[in-house]
N, C-alpha and C positions, 0 to 999 in steps of 0.2 A: 504494500500500500504506500501511497504517497501522502505526505503531510503537507497541506497546502494552506497558505495565507494569501488573501486578496485584500490589499490595503490601498485606500485612496486618502487624499488630504482630509476628507470629511469624516471617515470612519474606517474601522476594520469590518469589511463586508463578509468575510468568511474565514474561519479557522477550523480545520478539520481534516479528515482523510478521504481520499478517493482513489480510484484505480487508474485514472488517466486524466490528462489535461490537454486540451487543444486551445492554442492561443494565436492571436493575430500578430505575428512578428512584423517588423517593418518591411520585410521583403517576401511575405507569404505566411501560410499557416505552419505552425510547429506543433508536433505531438510529443507528449512526454508520457512514458510508462515507467514502472518500477525498474530500477537499475540503469536509468539514463546517465550518460556521462555528464560530468559537471559542465555547466555552460551559463552564459549570460547573453541575453539578446534584448534589443530595443523592441518595444511594442509599437504597433501601428494602431489603426482604428478597426474595430470589428468585434466579433463575438468570442468571448472566453467561455469554454465549456469544461465543466468538471464532471467527468464520466459518471462513476458510481454514485456520486453525491447528488446528481441530478440538478445541479445549479448552473445557471447561465447568467453572464453579465455582458453588457455592452461597455467596452473599454476604449479609451483614447489616450495613446502615449504612455510613457513610462518604461519599465523594464521587467524582465522575468529572469529569475536566477534559479538554477537547479544545482543542489549539492547534497549527496548522500540521501536521495529520496525525499528531500525537503524542497518544495517549490514555493518561492516567494514571488508574488506578483505585486509590484508597486506601480500604480497607475495614476495619471494626472486627473482622470475622471472615470468613474464607473457607475453603472446603474444596473440593478438587478432586472432580469427579464422574466 
């Protein structure tokens, strides 16, 4: 399982576990599963999907970091869908 945090300047929108993350990177979609290599990418605008948790957010800008099955999404603007 992945431990995920979705954070915007206004609030912490999600903290919990899920089996997958699909995020709008600046140059296309990026998918994250358990065991993903460490990475950091800039976010674009689009839909952030948290697989098993069933959560979706519209995000704009920010970054995504993956380290040891911990995913941090820090975005300039996010809205639950």
